[in-house]
C-alpha positions as CSV (number, residue, x, y, z in Angstrom):
1,M,-35.6,-96.8,-36.2
2,A,-36.7,-93.6,-38.0
3,L,-34.7,-90.4,-37.4
4,S,-36.8,-87.8,-35.5
5,K,-36.5,-84.0,-35.4
6,G,-35.0,-84.2,-31.9
7,E,-32.3,-86.6,-33.0
8,L,-31.1,-84.5,-36.0
9,N,-28.3,-82.6,-34.3
10,A,-27.0,-85.7,-32.5
11,S,-27.1,-87.6,-35.8
12,L,-25.2,-84.9,-37.6
13,E,-22.5,-84.9,-34.9
14,M,-22.2,-88.7,-35.1
15,L,-22.0,-88.6,-38.9
16,A,-19.3,-85.9,-38.8
17,K,-17.1,-88.2,-36.7
18,I,-17.7,-91.2,-38.9
19,A,-17.2,-89.3,-42.2
20,V,-13.6,-88.5,-41.4
21,D,-12.8,-92.1,-42.6
22,P,-14.8,-92.3,-45.9
23,E,-14.1,-96.0,-46.6
24,K,-15.2,-97.1,-43.1
25,A,-18.2,-94.7,-43.2
26,L,-19.4,-96.1,-46.5
27,K,-19.4,-99.7,-45.1
28,I,-21.1,-98.7,-41.8
29,L,-23.8,-96.5,-43.4
30,T,-24.6,-98.9,-46.3
31,Q,-25.4,-101.5,-43.6
32,T,-27.4,-99.1,-41.3
33,K,-29.0,-96.7,-43.8
34,T,-32.4,-98.5,-43.7
35,F,-32.5,-98.0,-39.9
36,L,-32.0,-94.2,-40.3
37,D,-34.5,-93.7,-43.2
38,G,-38.1,-92.9,-42.6
39,G,-40.1,-90.3,-40.6
40,P,-39.3,-86.7,-41.2
41,Y,-35.8,-87.4,-42.6
42,S,-34.0,-89.8,-45.0
43,I,-30.3,-90.4,-45.4
44,R,-28.5,-90.3,-48.8
45,L,-25.0,-91.5,-49.5
46,L,-23.4,-89.7,-52.5
47,T,-20.6,-91.7,-54.1
48,E,-18.3,-91.5,-57.1
49,R,-16.3,-94.1,-58.9
50,N,-12.5,-94.0,-58.5
51,S,-10.0,-95.1,-61.2
52,K,-10.3,-98.7,-60.0
53,G,-14.1,-98.7,-60.5
54,E,-14.7,-98.7,-56.8
55,D,-17.4,-96.6,-55.1
56,Q,-16.0,-93.9,-52.9
57,L,-18.1,-91.9,-50.4
58,K,-18.2,-88.2,-51.4
59,N,-21.0,-86.7,-49.2
60,I,-23.6,-87.8,-46.7
61,D,-27.0,-86.0,-46.9
62,I,-29.8,-86.1,-44.3
63,V,-32.8,-84.8,-46.2
64,S,-35.8,-83.1,-44.6
65,K,-39.1,-84.3,-46.0
66,F,-40.8,-81.1,-44.8
67,N,-38.7,-78.3,-46.5
68,R,-36.3,-80.3,-48.7
69,D,-33.3,-78.9,-46.8
70,H,-30.2,-81.1,-47.2
71,H,-28.0,-81.3,-44.1
72,R,-24.7,-82.3,-45.8
73,I,-21.6,-83.9,-44.2
74,E,-18.5,-83.9,-46.4
75,A,-16.6,-87.2,-46.4
76,G,-13.0,-87.0,-45.4
77,T,-13.4,-83.8,-43.4
78,G,-16.7,-84.1,-41.6
79,T,-17.5,-80.5,-42.6
80,Y,-21.2,-79.6,-42.3
81,S,-23.3,-77.4,-44.6
82,M,-27.0,-76.9,-45.2
83,L,-28.3,-76.8,-48.7
84,V,-31.7,-76.0,-50.2
85,N,-33.4,-77.9,-53.0
86,I,-34.3,-75.3,-55.7
87,G,-35.9,-77.8,-58.1
88,D,-34.7,-80.1,-60.9
89,G,-32.3,-81.8,-58.5
90,E,-30.3,-78.6,-58.0
91,L,-29.0,-77.6,-54.6
92,L,-27.8,-74.3,-53.3
93,S,-26.4,-73.2,-49.9
94,K,-28.5,-70.9,-47.7
95,S,-26.1,-68.0,-48.3
96,S,-26.3,-68.5,-52.1
97,V,-30.1,-68.5,-52.0
98,R,-30.0,-65.2,-49.9
99,H,-27.7,-63.6,-52.6
100,A,-30.0,-64.8,-55.4
101,G,-33.0,-63.4,-53.5
102,D,-31.2,-60.0,-53.1
103,L,-30.6,-60.0,-56.8
104,T,-34.3,-60.7,-57.5
105,R,-35.3,-57.7,-55.3
106,L,-32.9,-55.4,-57.2
107,L,-34.2,-56.5,-60.5
108,D,-37.9,-56.0,-59.4
109,S,-37.0,-52.6,-58.1
110,H,-35.4,-51.5,-61.5
111,K,-32.1,-50.9,-59.7
112,L,-29.9,-51.3,-62.8
113,N,-26.4,-50.3,-61.6
114,A,-26.8,-52.3,-58.4
115,S,-28.1,-55.3,-60.4
116,I,-25.1,-55.2,-62.8
117,E,-22.7,-55.0,-59.9
118,A,-24.4,-58.0,-58.2
119,V,-24.2,-60.1,-61.4
120,Q,-20.5,-59.1,-61.9
121,N,-19.7,-60.2,-58.4
122,M,-21.1,-63.6,-59.1
123,A,-19.2,-64.0,-62.4
124,D,-16.1,-65.7,-60.9
125,D,-18.0,-69.0,-60.5
126,P,-20.2,-69.6,-63.6
127,S,-21.3,-73.1,-62.5
128,L,-22.7,-71.7,-59.2
129,A,-23.9,-68.6,-60.9
130,L,-26.0,-70.6,-63.3
131,K,-27.9,-72.2,-60.4
132,M,-28.3,-68.9,-58.6
133,F,-29.5,-67.0,-61.7
134,K,-32.0,-69.8,-62.6
135,W,-33.5,-69.6,-59.1
136,A,-33.5,-65.8,-59.2
137,A,-35.2,-65.8,-62.7
138,A,-37.9,-68.2,-61.4
139,Q,-38.7,-65.8,-58.5
140,Q,-39.2,-62.7,-60.6
141,R,-42.6,-61.1,-60.8
142,G,-42.1,-59.8,-64.4
143,Q,-42.4,-56.1,-63.4
144,G,-38.7,-55.0,-63.4
145,L,-35.6,-55.9,-65.3
146,T,-35.7,-59.3,-66.9
147,L,-32.9,-61.8,-66.3
148,N,-31.9,-63.7,-69.5
149,L,-29.4,-66.6,-69.3
150,L,-27.3,-67.3,-72.4
151,T,-25.8,-70.8,-72.2
152,H,-24.0,-73.3,-74.4
153,K,-22.9,-76.9,-74.2
154,N,-19.2,-77.5,-73.6
155,E,-17.2,-80.4,-75.1
156,N,-18.4,-82.7,-72.3
157,G,-22.1,-81.9,-73.1
158,K,-22.5,-79.9,-69.9
159,T,-24.6,-76.7,-70.0
160,V,-22.3,-73.7,-69.2
161,L,-23.3,-70.2,-68.5
162,R,-21.8,-67.7,-71.0
163,Q,-23.6,-64.5,-70.6
164,I,-26.3,-62.7,-68.6
165,D,-28.6,-60.1,-70.0
166,L,-30.5,-57.7,-67.9
167,V,-33.3,-56.5,-70.2
168,S,-35.0,-53.2,-69.6
169,P,-38.8,-53.2,-70.0
170,H,-38.8,-49.6,-71.0
171,N,-36.4,-49.5,-74.0
172,D,-35.5,-53.2,-74.6
173,D,-31.8,-52.4,-73.9
174,H,-29.8,-55.5,-73.1
175,H,-27.3,-54.9,-70.3
176,R,-24.9,-57.9,-71.0
177,I,-22.3,-59.3,-68.6
178,E,-19.9,-61.9,-69.9
179,M,-19.3,-64.6,-67.3
180,E,-15.7,-65.4,-68.2
181,S,-14.5,-61.8,-67.9
182,G,-17.3,-60.0,-66.0
183,R,-17.2,-57.4,-68.8
184,Y,-20.3,-55.3,-69.2
185,T,-21.7,-54.0,-72.5
186,R,-25.0,-52.2,-73.2
187,L,-26.6,-53.5,-76.4
188,K,-29.8,-53.3,-78.4
189,R,-31.1,-56.1,-80.6
190,I,-31.2,-55.4,-84.4
191,G,-33.8,-57.4,-86.3
192,D,-36.8,-59.2,-85.0
193,R,-37.0,-60.9,-81.6
194,S,-35.7,-64.1,-83.0
195,S,-32.5,-62.3,-84.1
196,N,-29.3,-62.9,-82.2
197,N,-27.6,-59.8,-83.6
198,F,-26.8,-56.9,-81.2
199,L,-25.1,-53.5,-81.5
200,A,-24.4,-50.6,-79.1
201,P,-27.6,-48.5,-78.9
202,E,-26.4,-45.5,-81.0
203,A,-24.9,-47.9,-83.6
204,A,-28.2,-49.9,-83.6
205,K,-30.2,-46.8,-84.2
206,A,-28.1,-45.7,-87.1
207,F,-28.1,-49.2,-88.5
208,Y,-31.9,-49.4,-88.2
209,S,-32.3,-46.1,-90.1
210,A,-30.0,-47.4,-92.9
211,A,-31.8,-50.7,-93.1
212,L,-35.2,-49.0,-93.2
213,E,-34.2,-46.8,-96.1
214,A,-32.7,-49.7,-97.9
215,R,-35.8,-51.8,-97.5
216,R,-37.9,-49.0,-99.0
217,N,-35.7,-49.4,-102.1
218,G,-36.0,-53.2,-102.2
219,V,-32.7,-54.0,-100.4
220,E,-32.5,-56.2,-97.4
221,F,-29.3,-56.3,-95.3
222,E,-27.9,-59.8,-94.9
223,I,-26.1,-59.7,-91.5
224,N,-23.2,-62.1,-91.1
225,S,-21.9,-60.9,-87.7
226,S,-22.5,-58.0,-85.3
227,W,-21.6,-57.9,-81.5
228,R,-19.1,-60.6,-80.4
229,S,-18.0,-61.6,-76.9
230,F,-14.3,-61.7,-76.0
231,R,-14.6,-65.5,-76.1
232,D,-16.1,-65.4,-79.6
233,Q,-13.4,-63.0,-80.9
234,S,-10.7,-65.2,-79.3
235,R,-12.1,-68.3,-81.1
236,L,-12.2,-66.5,-84.4
237,F,-8.8,-65.1,-84.0
238,N,-7.2,-68.5,-83.2
239,N,-9.0,-70.2,-86.1
240,L,-8.7,-67.6,-88.8
241,K,-5.6,-65.5,-88.0
242,N,-3.6,-67.0,-90.9
243,K,-6.5,-67.2,-93.3
244,S,-8.6,-64.0,-92.9
245,P,-8.2,-60.6,-91.3
246,V,-9.4,-60.9,-87.7
247,A,-8.7,-58.3,-85.0
248,H,-6.8,-59.3,-81.9
249,P,-9.2,-60.1,-79.0
250,G,-9.9,-57.1,-76.9
251,T,-9.4,-54.7,-79.9
252,S,-12.2,-55.6,-82.2
253,M,-15.0,-53.1,-82.8
254,H,-17.3,-56.1,-82.8
255,E,-16.7,-56.5,-79.1
256,F,-17.9,-52.9,-78.5
257,G,-21.0,-53.4,-80.6
258,R,-19.8,-50.9,-83.2
259,A,-19.1,-53.2,-86.1
260,V,-21.3,-55.3,-88.4
261,D,-20.4,-57.7,-91.3
262,I,-22.8,-57.5,-94.2
263,Q,-23.0,-60.3,-96.9
264,N,-24.5,-58.0,-99.6
265,F,-22.1,-55.2,-98.8
266,K,-22.1,-53.6,-102.3
267,E,-25.9,-53.0,-102.1
268,A,-25.7,-51.9,-98.5
269,Y,-22.8,-49.5,-98.9
270,P,-24.7,-46.3,-99.9
271,Y,-27.3,-46.6,-97.2
272,L,-24.8,-47.4,-94.4
273,K,-22.5,-44.6,-95.5
274,K,-25.4,-42.1,-95.4
275,H,-26.3,-43.0,-91.9
276,G,-22.8,-42.8,-90.3
277,W,-21.3,-46.2,-91.0
278,Y,-18.0,-46.5,-92.8
279,W,-15.8,-49.1,-94.4
280,P,-12.3,-48.9,-92.8
281,N,-10.4,-49.6,-96.0
282,L,-9.7,-53.3,-95.5
283,P,-9.3,-54.9,-98.9
284,R,-9.6,-58.5,-97.6
285,D,-12.6,-57.6,-95.4
286,P,-15.0,-55.7,-97.7
287,W,-18.1,-56.7,-95.7
288,H,-16.9,-55.1,-92.5
289,Y,-18.4,-51.8,-91.5
290,E,-17.9,-49.7,-88.4
291,Y,-19.8,-46.9,-86.7
């Protein structure tokens, strides 16, 4: 017997009662699932393996074939929630989709401060934020602030959101928010579009002037490091604190976009000095310049 639109609410109520006992619910629904499938809805049993290798019921989804809404019942509690399929197998709650839609409208309207605040408010849950930002980026019309997602793979191979860039179409400023801390920094890329080196805008301008003059004289700056996140600085500090001079996380000028490490520092020195950069007299760190 296929589940019809008129039977949805009654079925959800029935499933909520059954789901309170996950073990019993799994047995019943495994046997009766084929009778509920078909028509405008299908039923999905979401399970996970326990330490004994046994399947345990985690959630029950009744999925609409019209709008891809997932009516979810949580096993063990019977709690109901409605989720939206946003593509690639990703699901978001209706409220999360609304928040992501609000962010998209702010970006398209060039409302920078409000957009930064909205992103910072989402930073406390990077896993959820990644889904929301991916959905928001897909909705953009390309006329306002661009949403760039900077991710990395963790030790388990899972894609994790590290940083969000709101990129201005007018001056290519990158308004960067770090997911772990919610910290905001305004940056500008140095080098071509493939470069991953950034500095604070005034430091970037001075660096560009120095690099341009050096290039005219046959010298190309070889950049080792520029802006760093708090996370990157912490990793360097923990790995190198007894081997090389590394500032304590939260105090490095790299984190403020006002420091750069140059491999060919001897050649670069006169040009950087002329344009406002200085070497802070660190004998064990001759390549480090600050603005």
